SETI-23979 format. One record per residue (C-alpha): chain; z, y, x. Coordinates in steps of 0.001 Angstrom, whole numbers, always signed. Each point is the difference from the previous one (the first is absolute). Layout:
<atoms>
mol | zz | yy | xx
A | Z | Y | X
...
</atoms>
This chain:
<atoms>
mol | zz | yy | xx
A | +67806 | -1213 | +172668
A | +512 | +1152 | +3577
A | -1075 | -2633 | +2547
A | +1126 | -583 | +3573
A | -3387 | +1280 | +1206
A | +438 | +3189 | -2047
A | +3445 | +613 | +1505
A | -1444 | -425 | +3482
A | -2819 | +2445 | -771
A | +2620 | +2507 | -1170
A | +2404 | -499 | +2907
A | -580 | +3440 | +1553
A | +695 | +1667 | -3349
A | +3088 | -2200 | -255
A | +1035 | +1212 | +3455
A | -150 | +3595 | -1236
A | +2278 | -921 | -2910
A | +2475 | -1853 | +2228
A | +171 | +2802 | +2546
A | +650 | +2562 | -2746
A | +2931 | -2131 | -1150
A | +1297 | -193 | +3592
A | -461 | +3765 | +314
A | +2336 | +450 | -2977
A | +2573 | -2282 | +1657
A | -7 | +2047 | +3226
A | -207 | +3286 | -1885
A | +3166 | -765 | -1957
A | +2022 | -257 | +3184
A | -966 | +3498 | +1181
A | -1069 | +2086 | -2993
A | +3566 | +750 | -1157
A | +1127 | +1378 | +3396
A | -1296 | +3528 | -571
A | +1269 | -81 | -3610
A | +3588 | -935 | +944
A | +1412 | +3563 | -176
A | -1484 | +454 | -3504
A | +1278 | -3422 | -1104
A | +3443 | +882 | +1359
A | +143 | +3182 | -2069
A | -1430 | -1628 | -3116
A | +2406 | -2967 | -100
A | +2917 | +1551 | +1933
A | -122 | -2308 | +3013
A | +2293 | +632 | +2958
A | -1693 | +195 | +3397
A | +1520 | -3374 | +934
A | -1184 | -1780 | -3164
A | -3487 | +1527 | +40
A | -1152 | -2303 | +2794
A | +351 | -2972 | -2372
A | -2993 | +1204 | -2000
A | -2005 | -1182 | +3026
A | +2339 | -2770 | +1144
A | +79 | -1818 | -3358
A | -3769 | -488 | +197
A | +22 | -1047 | +3653
A | +2846 | -2511 | -413
A | -1577 | -1753 | -2994
A | -3430 | +12 | +1632
A | +1201 | -1403 | +3313
A | +2359 | -2502 | -1571
A | -2504 | -1615 | -2357
A | -3164 | -77 | +2153
A | +390 | -3582 | +1196
A | +760 | -1178 | -3518
A | -3000 | +1935 | -1329
A | -2369 | -1531 | +2532
A | +1082 | -3592 | -569
A | +95 | +437 | -3780
A | -3631 | +1145 | +168
A | -930 | -3206 | +1848
A | +1782 | -2229 | -2507
A | -540 | +1707 | -3371
A | -3369 | +1670 | +573
A | -872 | +3081 | +2049
A | -1792 | +1887 | -2764
A | +2794 | -739 | -2482
A | +2701 | +1253 | +2379
A | -2101 | +3043 | +954
A | -396 | +965 | -3655
A | +3700 | -569 | -722
A | +813 | +2358 | +2869
A | -2343 | +2649 | -1438
A | +1747 | -219 | -3375
A | +3424 | +301 | +1652
A | -1031 | +3080 | +2006
A | -1575 | +1702 | -3042
A | +3071 | -534 | -2209
A | +2428 | +958 | +2758
A | -1978 | +3157 | +877
A | -5 | +1084 | -3646
A | +3746 | -629 | -242
A | +666 | +1853 | +3270
A | -1781 | +3129 | -1248
A | +2031 | -38 | -3226
A | +3301 | -705 | +1785
A | +2795 | +2240 | -1268
A | +2706 | -1084 | +2438
A | +291 | -842 | +3691
A | +714 | -3658 | -758
A | -3085 | -342 | -2198
A | -2270 | +1465 | +2679
A | +1396 | -2167 | +2799
A | -291 | -3135 | -2168
A | -3597 | +877 | -900
A | -855 | +596 | +3661
A | +1428 | -3422 | +877
A | -2177 | -1513 | -2750
A | -3020 | +1760 | +1518
A | +828 | -1580 | +3349
A | +330 | -3432 | -1617
A | -3440 | +310 | -1599
A | -1483 | +1229 | +3278
A | +1472 | -3026 | +1839
A | -2138 | -2252 | -2193
A | -3132 | +2189 | +74
A | -296 | +412 | +3769
A | +83 | -3611 | +1292
A | -1969 | -1264 | -3024
A | -2726 | +2602 | +587
A | -179 | -673 | +3750
A | -210 | -3767 | -518
A | -2787 | +537 | -2573
A | -1922 | +2027 | +2600
A | +536 | -2770 | +2570
A | -1294 | -2698 | -2376
A | -2909 | +2050 | -1417
A | -1483 | +752 | +3421
A | -1058 | -2525 | +2624
A | +2101 | -60 | +3182
A | -1866 | +1918 | +2704
A | -2194 | +3112 | -149
A | +49 | +272 | -3807
A | +3785 | -226 | -275
A | +446 | +2363 | +2961
A | -2087 | +2605 | -1800
A | +1927 | -502 | -3242
A | +3378 | +238 | +1755
A | -1236 | +3103 | +1801
A | -506 | +1636 | -3400
A | +3396 | -1341 | -1118
A | +1696 | +1433 | +3098
A | -1736 | +3363 | -363
A | +1270 | +471 | -3547
A | +3479 | -1328 | +766
A | +401 | +2067 | +3159
A | -1115 | +3188 | -1709
A | +2249 | -572 | -3030
A | +3156 | +1246 | +1686
A | -1585 | +3265 | +1107
A | -1770 | +473 | -3351
A | +3316 | -464 | -1811
A | +1523 | +3028 | +1716
A | -2983 | +2190 | -959
A | -313 | -1260 | -3590
A | +3749 | +244 | -514
A | -25 | +3633 | +1068
A | -2933 | +871 | -2280
A | +1435 | -1740 | -3079
A | +3527 | +1324 | +490
A | -1158 | +3581 | +526
A | -2711 | -1 | -2674
A | +1577 | -2106 | -2767
A | +3391 | -1679 | +341
A | +1774 | -2645 | +2079
A | -441 | -2346 | -2975
A | -3756 | -133 | +658
A | +672 | -1360 | +3468
A | +1197 | -3125 | -1837
A | -2359 | +47 | -2979
A | -3155 | +217 | +2139
A | +198 | -3785 | +495
A | -266 | -857 | -3667
A | -3709 | +683 | -707
A | -1049 | -1455 | +3371
A | +1867 | -3277 | -526
A | -1188 | -343 | -3605
A | -3653 | +423 | +1017
A | +491 | -2519 | +2820
A | +1592 | -2409 | -2476
A | -3009 | +213 | -2332
A | -2542 | -505 | +2792
A | +1739 | -2867 | +1815
A | -1078 | -3000 | -2192
A | -3688 | +820 | +413
A | +157 | +628 | +3751
A | +2688 | -2265 | +1449
A | -104 | -3817 | -301
A | +3182 | -1974 | -505
A | +1090 | -2024 | +3017
A | +3099 | -1917 | +974
A | +1212 | -2681 | +2370
A | -1534 | -3040 | -1682
A | +1405 | -2469 | +2529
A | +3606 | +1160 | -159
A | +2761 | -1416 | -2168
A | +713 | +2292 | -2927
A | +3758 | -253 | +569
A | +1486 | +3464 | +425
A | +2642 | +306 | +2703
A | +2517 | +2073 | -1989
A | +2852 | -405 | +2515
A | -2232 | +1168 | +2837
A | -1328 | +2888 | -2094
A | +3502 | +1247 | -876
A | +1376 | -207 | +3548
A | -2931 | +1620 | +1812
A | -518 | +2735 | -2602
A | +3698 | +896 | -70
A | +251 | -217 | +3788
A | -3014 | +2238 | +624
A | +1114 | +2493 | -2677
A | +3483 | +266 | +1541
A | -1535 | +478 | +3436
A | -2288 | +2767 | -1269
A | +2961 | +1679 | -1720
A | +2109 | -193 | +3174
A | -2764 | +1388 | +2214
A | -698 | +2897 | -2344
A | +3695 | +877 | -469
A | +1003 | -418 | +3662
A | -802 | +3599 | +871
A | +2372 | +1256 | -2699
A | +2804 | -2571 | +153
A | -178 | -561 | +3768
A | -1138 | -3092 | +1897
A | +3577 | -972 | +836
A | +1365 | +443 | -3523
A | +1572 | -2930 | -1814
A | -2554 | +388 | -2793
A | -3075 | -309 | +2231
A | +1444 | -2796 | +2150
A | +947 | -1911 | -3162
A | -3443 | +464 | -1561
A | -1798 | -1102 | +3157
A | +2291 | -3018 | +377
A | -621 | -1017 | -3615
A | -3740 | +468 | +499
A | -55 | -2174 | +3124
A | +2082 | -2679 | -1766
A | -2404 | -70 | -2955
A | -3061 | -195 | +2245
A | +1660 | -2853 | +1934
A | +697 | -1768 | -3311
A | -3655 | +539 | -956
A | -1157 | -1665 | +3223
A | +2293 | -2977 | -641
A | -1291 | -320 | -3584
A | -3642 | +197 | +1090
A | +418 | -2687 | +2651
A | +1307 | -2404 | -2639
A | -2342 | +937 | -2872
A | -2943 | -2196 | -958
A | -1862 | +3070 | -1302
A | +1403 | +2991 | +1958
A | -645 | +3617 | -876
A | -973 | +527 | +3662
A | -1308 | -3151 | +1717
A | +1062 | +566 | +3608
A | -3022 | -1922 | +1264
A | -1916 | +3260 | -442
A | +1858 | +1371 | +3044
A | -1511 | -2687 | +2207
A | -2844 | +2482 | +365
A | +1069 | +2123 | +2978
A | -2527 | +2658 | -963
A | +1349 | +320 | -3551
A | +3554 | +252 | +1349
A | -1092 | +2494 | +2643
A | -1895 | +2108 | -2555
A | +3159 | +276 | -2098
A | +2105 | +979 | +3026
A | -2534 | +2686 | +925
A | -215 | +1102 | -3645
A | +3778 | +505 | -15
A | -133 | +2005 | +3252
A | -2929 | +2052 | -1289
A | +1982 | +905 | -3120
A | +3135 | +738 | +2030
A | -1808 | +2304 | +2430
A | -2350 | +1894 | -2262
A | +909 | +21 | -3704
A | +2946 | +2346 | +580
A | -2422 | +2409 | +1713
A | -958 | +1324 | -3441
A | +3674 | +642 | -759
A | +683 | +1918 | +3206
A | -3241 | +1995 | -92
A | +758 | +1108 | -3557
A | +3542 | +1074 | +960
A | -1303 | +1815 | +3089
A | -2589 | +1912 | -2026
A | +2410 | +952 | -2801
A | +3314 | +462 | +1833
A | -1213 | +1416 | +3327
A | -3413 | +1548 | -677
A | +998 | +927 | -3602
A | -3134 | -1324 | -1689
A | -146 | -98 | -3788
A | -432 | -3441 | -1657
A | -3714 | +594 | -635
A | -541 | +1362 | +3528
A | +1684 | -3114 | +1412
A | -2116 | -2225 | -2239
A | -3252 | +1663 | +1023
A | +971 | -428 | +3647
A | -249 | -3763 | -494
A | -3685 | +112 | -947
A | -1401 | -393 | +3568
A | +2400 | -2900 | +596
A | -976 | -1719 | -3261
A | -3727 | +365 | +685
A | +430 | -1362 | +3532
A | +1873 | -3049 | -1319
A | -2864 | -713 | -2420
A | -2623 | +219 | +2748
A | +2092 | -1965 | +2512
A | +829 | -2802 | -2444
A | -3662 | -451 | -898
A | -986 | +40 | +3661
A | +2846 | -2372 | +844
A | -1373 | -2687 | -2282
A | -3420 | +287 | +1645
A | +1481 | -62 | +3505
A | +1884 | -3202 | -837
A | -3325 | -1612 | -932
A | -1400 | +956 | +3398
A | +2981 | -486 | +2330
A | +2589 | -2077 | -1890
A | +3310 | +1223 | -1386
A | +2160 | -206 | +3157
A | -1582 | +2802 | +2096
A | -374 | +2291 | -3025
A | +3638 | -524 | -1025
A | +1188 | +640 | +3570
A | -2094 | +3194 | +141
A | +1469 | +1126 | -3328
A | +3573 | -418 | +1235
A | -850 | +1897 | +3227
A | -1432 | +2877 | -2070
A | +3123 | +56 | -2178
A | +2207 | +161 | +3099
A | -2151 | +2821 | +1384
A | +160 | +1974 | -3247
A | +3783 | -314 | -220
A | +422 | +987 | +3668
A | -2134 | +3074 | -726
A | +2218 | +820 | -3003
A | +2975 | -171 | +2378
A | -1131 | +3414 | +1254
A | +273 | +1894 | -3327
A | +1431 | +3523 | +295
A | +2487 | +1951 | -2115
A | -2439 | +2892 | -315
A | -3008 | -2263 | -262
A | -3142 | -1 | -2113
A | -2240 | -2463 | -1789
A | -2791 | +231 | +2584
A | +2237 | -184 | +3052
A | +2594 | -2555 | -1098
A | -1216 | -2050 | -2965
A | -3779 | -393 | -182
A | -720 | -1739 | +3318
A | +2802 | -2609 | +15
A | -418 | -718 | -3712
A | -3706 | -783 | +500
A | +783 | -2301 | +2948
A | +2734 | -1814 | -1919
A | -2272 | -239 | -3053
A | -2650 | -1747 | +2107
A | +2650 | -2468 | +1131
A | +1273 | -553 | -3535
A | -3528 | -643 | -1280
A | -691 | -2531 | +2742
A | +3461 | -1595 | -16
A | +545 | -366 | -3727
A | -3369 | -1601 | -671
A | -17 | -2318 | +3003
A | +3585 | -1236 | -483
A | -925 | -833 | -3603
A | -3212 | -1777 | +1057
A | +1904 | -2012 | +2631
A | +2720 | -903 | -2516
A | -2398 | -1495 | -2578
A | -2684 | -1327 | +2354
A | -249 | -3772 | -21
A | +2553 | -374 | -2816
A | -1019 | -2445 | -2728
A | -869 | +1513 | -3361
A | +2959 | -1693 | -1676
A | +2412 | +1969 | +2226
A | -1737 | +3390 | +58
A | +2592 | +1491 | -2358
A | +2788 | -1136 | +2307
A | -1759 | +1375 | +3095
A | -660 | +3290 | -1825
A | +3627 | +234 | -1105
A | +1191 | -667 | +3549
A | -2066 | +2734 | +1665
A | +882 | +2480 | -2763
A | +3679 | -843 | +437
A | -189 | +349 | +3786
A | -1647 | +3422 | -198
A | +2335 | +1182 | -2757
A | +3195 | -1108 | +1712
A | -1271 | +1344 | +3282
A | -330 | +3383 | -1681
A | +3527 | -182 | -1471
A | +1492 | -1172 | +3302
A | -1832 | +2651 | +1988
A | +1020 | +2775 | -2382
A | +3647 | -1104 | +138
A | +88 | -192 | +3815
A | -2110 | +3079 | +734
A | +1825 | +2129 | -2615
A | +3285 | -930 | +1645
A | -1407 | +987 | +3404
A | -1306 | +3314 | -1373
A | +3226 | +848 | -1836
A | +2187 | -909 | +2975
A | -2078 | +2112 | +2370
A | +5 | +2971 | -2397
A | +3794 | -232 | -403
A | +527 | -93 | +3755
A | -2200 | +3064 | +543
A | +1821 | +1966 | -2710
A | +3398 | -1078 | +1329
A | -932 | +1195 | +3481
A | -586 | +3487 | -1402
A | -2607 | +2587 | +856
A | -2795 | -1543 | -2093
A | -1309 | +968 | -3414
A | -323 | -2582 | -2781
A | -3842 | -128 | +281
A | +326 | -553 | +3753
A | +2557 | -2780 | -494
A | -2145 | -1655 | -2682
A | -3033 | +124 | +2286
A | +1993 | -1643 | +2769
A | +976 | -2791 | -2401
A | -3597 | -529 | -1100
A | -1124 | -115 | +3641
A | +2510 | -2774 | +720
A | -1173 | -1972 | -3045
A | -3664 | +267 | +996
A | +794 | -1174 | +3533
A | +1887 | -3025 | -1340
A | -2913 | -739 | -2333
A | -2380 | +35 | +2965
A | +2194 | -2553 | +1793
A | -127 | -2284 | -3077
A | -3805 | +340 | -65
A | -199 | -1008 | +3661
A | +2080 | -3089 | -809
A | -2650 | -645 | -2675
A | -2703 | +123 | +2697
A | +1891 | -2624 | +2003
A | +506 | -2161 | -3103
A | -3742 | +154 | -734
A | -884 | -1141 | +3513
A | +2602 | -2780 | +108
A | +38 | -1359 | -3575
A | -3542 | +319 | -1336
A | -2144 | -2896 | +1205
A | -3132 | +1165 | +1805
A | -1738 | -3208 | -1102
A | +702 | +779 | -3679
A | -1295 | +3532 | +468
A | -3211 | -1253 | +1608
A | -465 | -2654 | -2674
A | +293 | +2687 | -2660
A | -2504 | +2160 | +1888
A | -2435 | -2921 | +76
A | +220 | -270 | -3812
A | -1706 | +3377 | -129
A | -2899 | -980 | +2258
A | -3480 | +60 | -1566
A | -240 | -3796 | +324
A | +3320 | -565 | -1809
A | -876 | +2471 | -2747
A | -3385 | -1676 | -503
A | +1633 | -3444 | -149
A | +2540 | +1206 | -2615
A | -2772 | +1569 | -2073
</atoms>
């Protein structure tokens, strides 16, 4: 029989397991990108429909994150984590065997649903396994390193598997990993839940917020194709806003709400989520534009593009680990502000990319600077979002910060893609420019807009994150506090 003491002794091994599961979640969002042309040929996708191989995953993931986090609090974090692993394994197997476009898109949506339960459950387990302060900062530094590197690793692994085996293995690679994680979880991860909360499940709140967030994700992802002013997008956004408003009304009247709004009384938690959204909006689309620049302008092969991400991925790992340690020494506010400044600097540097550029001159330097910022910003926004939150609401806090970062990424990609496409169209319409030159001009405009969003994130960090909360968290990592806890 595994005791509480045994689980605590094994918590660092448990962290490795949980971060591997989170790595799979992040990997699934990016690993199919390089394989899309092969998938399109294999299942006869049109160029327009092919994007939904990615979008189906992102919509389900973003739409169900809040529900996944709160369900983990109420029903048990380990139980929900394991259910998510099962869902991802089955969906990944089905996706690889898909014979039609509809089957693949449905399986990708099921993958996203499973991931929406894995990610907040795993993060809340990390937050409850490790004591708030230096120990949790170190653990979340590891978590951030793996998560931040997952996107870059997905591009590389996707290129290797697609070129060496088949696009199907891009989907099947999850199956053995999730099955091993499923077998190891009971012996490494203790069950925990919100013991003081009513077990009533807020079904009306769950339906409205999940549907509202899913519609919003769909609208943001389709806006570039359908047009921001189209009846379809305006209708979807209006329906999404109406559902979210209905959710707020339901929660205010519920005796056991899905999202107790008292959690937002913490200005730091609210501020961390605002900054997390701005971080996602400014930086997550960077991977998208860099990949397009390398393949469409510099004419890199998929594997060449994937290998070009290695320095960025390694820098994220180092920066995330260092970020957790810096939070212990200085508090999360100055480290988060520094991260957003570095992101802004990296994106401003990318604004100078050239049509006849090179990896060393145009990609390496700004990608390393932005990677430093991502490592610092992702970890510290997560630490700030869960710091001081009671154990019974860690799943909710984890779901909130995941949702903020995810929707920030979707919003940023929608806005910045529109800016890039509009600029490219204007350059081509003016005449006298080649397609690579016009594309580069569009990417430059997108990077500049991303830098502006990052600078807004710097201001939000300064204004919304309480300095007193940051200092109090720093003091938790002092030798005296650590000795007292021990």
